[in-house]
Rosetta silent file (secondary structure, phi, psi, omega in degrees, C-alpha in Angstrom):
SEQUENCE: MATASLVRTPETTHRIYFQDCDMLGHLNNARYLDYFLNAREDQVAQHYALNMGELAREQNASWVITKHHLSYLRPARQGETVRIRTQLIHFDNSNLVVEMQMLSEDAQRLKAVLWSEMAFVKVSSGARTDHSDELMDMLEQLDVEDVNYDADGFDERVRALRKALKRQRAEDEE
SCORE:     score description
SCORE:     0.000 S_00000001
   1 L     0.000  -38.163 -174.184   -1.643    9.803  -14.410 S_00000001
   2 L  -101.599  124.840  175.529   -4.838    9.410  -12.350 S_00000001
   3 L  -135.172  166.699 -177.977   -7.414    6.756  -13.181 S_00000001
   4 L   -71.824  -13.069 -172.772  -10.128    5.016  -11.223 S_00000001
   5 L  -103.944   21.533  179.199   -8.234    1.703  -11.311 S_00000001
   6 L   -65.397  134.957  178.479   -5.083    2.596   -9.362 S_00000001
   7 L   -78.876  117.517 -177.666   -3.945   -0.238   -7.084 S_00000001
   8 L   -76.809  -31.612 -177.358   -3.829    1.175   -3.566 S_00000001
   9 L  -130.833   79.416  179.299   -1.857   -1.675   -2.020 S_00000001
  10 L   -70.775  152.283  178.716    0.472   -3.285   -4.557 S_00000001
  11 E  -132.358  143.185  172.858    2.309   -6.498   -3.656 S_00000001
  12 E  -142.149  158.403  176.657    5.380   -8.121   -5.127 S_00000001
  13 E  -107.368  149.761 -177.679    7.509  -11.087   -4.175 S_00000001
  14 E  -143.537  141.957  176.980   11.266  -10.976   -3.703 S_00000001
  15 E   -89.555  138.759  176.599   13.912  -13.603   -3.003 S_00000001
  16 L   -84.002  120.099 -174.937   16.284  -12.998   -0.075 S_00000001
  17 L   -91.229  147.491 -178.942   19.831  -13.150   -1.431 S_00000001
  18 H   -51.706  -46.881 -174.598   22.852  -14.675    0.312 S_00000001
  19 H   -66.820  -12.991 -179.730   24.972  -11.493    0.112 S_00000001
  20 H   -94.968    3.610 -173.096   22.262   -9.569    2.001 S_00000001
  21 E  -108.227  159.554  176.654   22.301  -11.904    5.008 S_00000001
  22 L   -88.009 -172.971 -177.494   24.255  -12.109    8.259 S_00000001
  23 L   -63.008  -23.480 -179.435   26.172  -15.138    9.619 S_00000001
  24 L   -87.539   -0.824 -178.892   22.921  -16.707   10.838 S_00000001
  25 L    82.368   14.786  177.945   21.374  -16.583    7.359 S_00000001
  26 E   -97.424  146.363  174.824   18.955  -13.796    8.328 S_00000001
  27 E   -56.479  127.245  179.411   18.435  -10.706    6.203 S_00000001
  28 L   -60.375  137.420 -176.625   20.766   -8.037    7.613 S_00000001
  29 H   -51.589  -42.732 -178.223   18.792   -5.328    9.454 S_00000001
  30 H   -67.475  -26.733 -177.106   20.133   -2.535    7.253 S_00000001
  31 H   -76.734  -18.868  176.430   19.160   -4.423    4.080 S_00000001
  32 H   -54.846  -42.225  179.901   15.445   -4.441    4.988 S_00000001
  33 H   -58.955  -43.211  178.998   15.350   -0.782    3.917 S_00000001
  34 H   -60.954  -46.549 -179.695   16.801   -1.674    0.517 S_00000001
  35 H   -61.811  -45.221  179.400   14.254   -4.446   -0.041 S_00000001
  36 H   -63.346  -51.399 -174.659   11.358   -2.214    1.011 S_00000001
  37 H   -68.520  -36.382  176.266   12.417    0.862   -0.952 S_00000001
  38 H   -66.278  -40.571  177.934   13.334   -1.102   -4.086 S_00000001
  39 H   -62.418  -44.843 -179.836    9.984   -2.900   -3.986 S_00000001
  40 H   -62.527  -43.063  179.612    8.126    0.406   -3.612 S_00000001
  41 H   -60.753  -43.748  178.187   10.047    1.984   -6.496 S_00000001
  42 H   -63.358  -42.926 -178.947    9.209   -0.996   -8.747 S_00000001
  43 H   -65.614  -40.530  179.278    5.548   -0.946   -7.689 S_00000001
  44 H   -64.057  -41.501  178.331    5.217    2.812   -8.281 S_00000001
  45 H   -65.855  -44.172 -177.004    6.708    2.436  -11.761 S_00000001
  46 H   -71.155  -46.796 -171.353    4.526   -0.557  -12.619 S_00000001
  47 H   -91.401  -24.872 -175.517    1.190    0.522  -11.144 S_00000001
  48 H  -120.498    3.486 -178.663    1.323    4.325  -11.403 S_00000001
  49 L    49.451   43.368 -177.400    3.679    4.834  -14.376 S_00000001
  50 L  -116.707  115.916  177.930    5.704    7.124  -12.140 S_00000001
  51 L  -102.722  119.400 -174.829    9.477    7.272  -12.600 S_00000001
  52 H   -61.139  -38.620  178.438   11.121    9.086   -9.699 S_00000001
  53 H   -64.833  -44.076  178.322   14.024   10.368  -11.833 S_00000001
  54 H   -65.290  -41.371  178.693   11.692   11.755  -14.496 S_00000001
  55 H   -58.882  -44.818 -179.952    9.459   13.318  -11.844 S_00000001
  56 H   -61.848  -41.516  179.431   12.458   15.075  -10.304 S_00000001
  57 H   -69.292  -43.684 -176.578   13.528   16.422  -13.697 S_00000001
  58 H   -69.360  -40.828 -174.646   10.027   17.487  -14.786 S_00000001
  59 H  -105.003   -0.877 -175.271    8.961   19.147  -11.530 S_00000001
  60 L    51.153   36.163 -179.714   12.392   20.044  -10.167 S_00000001
  61 E  -153.866  155.462  179.042   11.194   18.323   -6.983 S_00000001
  62 E  -158.438  165.737  176.937   11.281   14.920   -5.367 S_00000001
  63 E   -86.132  138.197  171.762   10.489   13.127   -2.133 S_00000001
  64 E  -122.346  144.366 -178.828   13.225   12.720    0.444 S_00000001
  65 E   -77.172  130.135  178.318   12.947   10.478    3.464 S_00000001
  66 E  -107.062  -21.563 -178.281   12.777   12.380    6.731 S_00000001
  67 E  -165.136  145.007  172.137   12.119    9.484    9.126 S_00000001
  68 E  -121.462  141.831  166.332   11.750    5.703    9.281 S_00000001
  69 E  -119.142  121.595 -175.497    9.889    3.609   11.844 S_00000001
  70 E  -134.599  128.449  178.042   10.899   -0.040   11.435 S_00000001
  71 E  -119.506  123.617  177.522    9.836   -3.057   13.424 S_00000001
  72 E   -95.606  118.750 -173.694   11.584   -6.420   12.915 S_00000001
  73 L  -110.116  -41.000  178.488    9.179   -9.199   13.876 S_00000001
  74 L  -142.237  146.626 -179.850   10.443  -12.444   12.295 S_00000001
  75 L   -69.171  142.024  167.258   13.654  -13.140   10.403 S_00000001
  76 L   -94.833  126.525 -170.295   13.640  -13.182    6.624 S_00000001
  77 E  -104.604  151.669  179.263   15.989  -16.037    5.735 S_00000001
  78 L   -54.122  131.937  178.940   18.464  -16.546    2.918 S_00000001
  79 L    86.268  -13.847 -179.104   16.799  -18.135   -0.120 S_00000001
  80 L   -74.173  149.257  171.636   13.292  -17.429    1.165 S_00000001
  81 E  -100.358  129.491  178.761   10.726  -15.647   -0.979 S_00000001
  82 E  -116.783  158.109  176.431    8.933  -12.814    0.799 S_00000001
  83 E  -106.498  130.156  177.385    5.918  -10.741   -0.156 S_00000001
  84 E  -116.034  123.255 -177.479    6.240   -6.955    0.117 S_00000001
  85 E  -115.420  131.309  179.979    3.040   -4.934    0.344 S_00000001
  86 E  -130.290  153.735  178.597    3.142   -1.117    0.280 S_00000001
  87 E  -162.796  148.326  175.367    0.549    1.616    0.648 S_00000001
  88 E   -80.879  122.834 -177.775    0.167    5.335    1.155 S_00000001
  89 E  -113.574   -7.640  178.151   -1.349    5.902    4.606 S_00000001
  90 E  -164.042  144.462  171.845   -1.048    9.685    4.945 S_00000001
  91 E  -157.204  157.787  170.388   -0.328   12.764    2.858 S_00000001
  92 L  -144.221 -160.896 -173.598   -0.703   16.518    2.918 S_00000001
  93 L   -58.441  -30.926 -176.417    0.494   19.402    0.712 S_00000001
  94 L  -139.507    9.864 -178.105    4.191   18.523    0.996 S_00000001
  95 E  -133.548  158.896  169.842    4.507   15.274    2.999 S_00000001
  96 E  -152.776  159.649  176.871    3.540   11.640    2.743 S_00000001
  97 E  -129.810  125.516  177.988    3.842    8.440    4.758 S_00000001
  98 E  -111.375  128.913  174.585    4.170    5.051    3.090 S_00000001
  99 E   -96.735  134.984  178.613    3.604    1.856    5.042 S_00000001
 100 E  -129.195  132.345 -179.268    5.524   -1.197    3.861 S_00000001
 101 E  -119.991  133.665  171.095    4.977   -4.722    5.115 S_00000001
 102 E  -107.141  124.877 -177.285    7.234   -7.728    4.580 S_00000001
 103 E  -126.309  167.270  171.112    5.343  -10.981    4.913 S_00000001
 104 E   -61.029  162.748 -176.871    5.919  -14.662    4.299 S_00000001
 105 L   -57.564  -34.908  179.652    5.303  -15.649    0.681 S_00000001
 106 L   -83.821    3.700  177.821    1.799  -16.894    1.553 S_00000001
 107 L    63.936   23.968 -179.052    1.094  -13.554    3.322 S_00000001
 108 L   -96.375  -21.813 -177.041    0.271  -15.390    6.568 S_00000001
 109 L  -126.867  131.046  179.043    3.177  -14.174    8.743 S_00000001
 110 E   -86.950  124.755 -178.566    4.356  -10.607    9.232 S_00000001
 111 E   -99.454  -38.369 -178.689    8.151  -10.294    9.185 S_00000001
 112 E  -160.269  153.318  176.120    8.666   -6.525    9.321 S_00000001
 113 E  -132.530  136.799  179.219    6.758   -3.249    9.088 S_00000001
 114 E  -130.837  133.223  165.254    8.162    0.079    7.935 S_00000001
 115 E  -109.721  123.392  175.028    6.693    3.560    7.930 S_00000001
 116 E  -110.849  118.403  176.010    8.677    5.953    5.739 S_00000001
 117 E   -94.363  133.623 -175.565    7.900    9.621    6.210 S_00000001
 118 E  -133.485  148.414  175.354    8.854   11.779    3.235 S_00000001
 119 E  -115.960  144.022  177.029    8.916   15.467    2.370 S_00000001
 120 E   -90.740  120.056 -174.442    8.542   16.855   -1.146 S_00000001
 121 E  -129.350  155.204  174.841   11.490   19.182   -1.769 S_00000001
 122 E   -71.768  133.095 -179.449   12.917   21.295   -4.583 S_00000001
 123 L   -63.338  -40.897 -174.411   15.880   19.536   -6.178 S_00000001
 124 L   -68.642  -35.416 -173.842   17.813   22.800   -6.642 S_00000001
 125 L  -116.742  -19.256 -175.393   17.537   24.085   -3.063 S_00000001
 126 L    78.030    4.530  179.860   16.377   21.184   -0.896 S_00000001
 127 L   -80.992  142.989  177.897   13.594   23.437    0.432 S_00000001
 128 E   -59.097  142.206  178.403   10.190   21.905    1.088 S_00000001
 129 L  -141.473  163.387 -179.229    7.635   22.574   -1.654 S_00000001
 130 L   -81.576  149.214  171.914    3.992   21.707   -2.302 S_00000001
 131 L   -64.578  147.273  174.343    2.849   18.774   -4.394 S_00000001
 132 L   -67.647  163.494  177.689    1.444   19.784   -7.780 S_00000001
 133 H   -59.367  -39.086  179.844   -2.335   19.591   -8.269 S_00000001
 134 H   -63.452  -43.353  177.377   -1.813   16.503  -10.456 S_00000001
 135 H   -65.908  -40.489  178.609    0.197   14.762   -7.709 S_00000001
 136 H   -60.541  -40.395  178.248   -2.390   15.729   -5.073 S_00000001
 137 H   -62.523  -43.670  179.869   -5.124   14.166   -7.226 S_00000001
 138 H   -66.630  -44.111  179.901   -3.133   10.943   -7.559 S_00000001
 139 H   -61.286  -37.604  178.009   -2.270   10.852   -3.828 S_00000001
 140 H   -60.512  -40.485  179.059   -5.952   11.319   -2.996 S_00000001
 141 H   -70.743  -30.244 -175.464   -6.780    8.224   -5.066 S_00000001
 142 H   -88.037  -20.034 -175.788   -3.971    6.187   -3.486 S_00000001
 143 L   -59.249  125.292  179.100   -4.549    7.085    0.166 S_00000001
 144 L   -88.522  104.705 -171.222   -5.629    3.986    2.107 S_00000001
 145 L   -77.484  -19.366 -178.314   -8.328    5.379    4.333 S_00000001
 146 L   -80.114   -2.043  171.469   -8.887    2.294    6.487 S_00000001
 147 L   -97.580  114.585 -178.334   -5.475    2.828    8.105 S_00000001
 148 L   -83.843   93.253 -175.588   -5.982    5.404   10.833 S_00000001
 149 L   -72.342  129.989  172.311   -2.623    7.204   10.677 S_00000001
 150 L  -136.349  123.721 -176.195   -1.299    8.718   13.885 S_00000001
 151 L   -53.016  -28.709  179.713    2.312    9.925   13.859 S_00000001
 152 L  -101.257   10.474 -172.765    2.816    8.314   17.280 S_00000001
 153 L  -102.139   20.372 -176.523    0.803    5.178   16.507 S_00000001
 154 H   -59.779  -50.648 -177.724    3.392    2.940   14.848 S_00000001
 155 H   -61.896  -38.360  177.623    3.568    0.315   17.597 S_00000001
 156 H   -63.590  -40.344  178.281   -0.218    0.187   17.816 S_00000001
 157 H   -64.175  -42.531  178.646   -0.427   -0.358   14.046 S_00000001
 158 H   -60.126  -44.812  178.350    2.096   -3.224   14.218 S_00000001
 159 H   -60.493  -42.968 -179.516   -0.001   -4.895   16.956 S_00000001
 160 H   -64.646  -40.295  178.217   -3.182   -4.493   14.873 S_00000001
 161 H   -64.054  -44.840 -179.530   -1.545   -6.022   11.776 S_00000001
 162 H   -62.982  -41.300  179.502   -0.253   -9.017   13.745 S_00000001
 163 H   -64.787  -41.688  180.000   -3.668   -9.568   15.334 S_00000001
 164 H   -64.758  -41.080  178.728   -5.431   -9.406   11.944 S_00000001
 165 H   -68.466  -37.343  177.526   -3.040  -11.963   10.429 S_00000001
 166 H   -63.087  -42.665  178.476   -3.443  -14.282   13.437 S_00000001
 167 H   -63.701  -41.461  179.563   -7.239  -14.064   13.043 S_00000001
 168 H   -63.769  -42.274  178.175   -6.903  -14.757    9.292 S_00000001
 169 H   -62.489  -41.582 -179.980   -4.731  -17.834    9.929 S_00000001
 170 H   -63.754  -41.325  178.191   -7.275  -19.162   12.451 S_00000001
 171 H   -65.980  -38.430 -179.884  -10.112  -18.690    9.931 S_00000001
 172 H   -66.785  -28.440 -179.668   -8.079  -20.402    7.217 S_00000001
 173 H   -78.365  -18.278 -178.288   -7.541  -23.427    9.499 S_00000001
 174 L   -75.252    0.000    0.000  -11.283  -23.882   10.081 S_00000001
């Protein structure tokens, strides 16, 4: 499962579908979670050969979401293609936090940011349990260390991402 070439921040593009939008043609707020979580599941399967259903069966444990922090910054519009970037920004023996960013297709504009906090629990009882040594090794390789995770720092992180993209756009225009 663990190799030196694991992609820490996978990206995929997704089209915004009509049925997922409100009357104004914007992606419905509740549907952002679906787009983010589906993208992450696809990326985990593709880049880490990790199937959540198989993991649950093999280890009798799985991650459950305990909290979301979600900031809507710009509308994602019907028919638009967006880029979804995800990364592990924190983990310990039984928890992890995944940051997910929705950007314009050219990755120049930030549309939304999500932090999903998850606990690793036993399928049979729902009680929290520790990650296996193999999972801990993989999480160690995937942890994005340049994101300084602070449980109360979500808004600060959103500001930093927006500032970095603004700086990148200015450099690209030069």
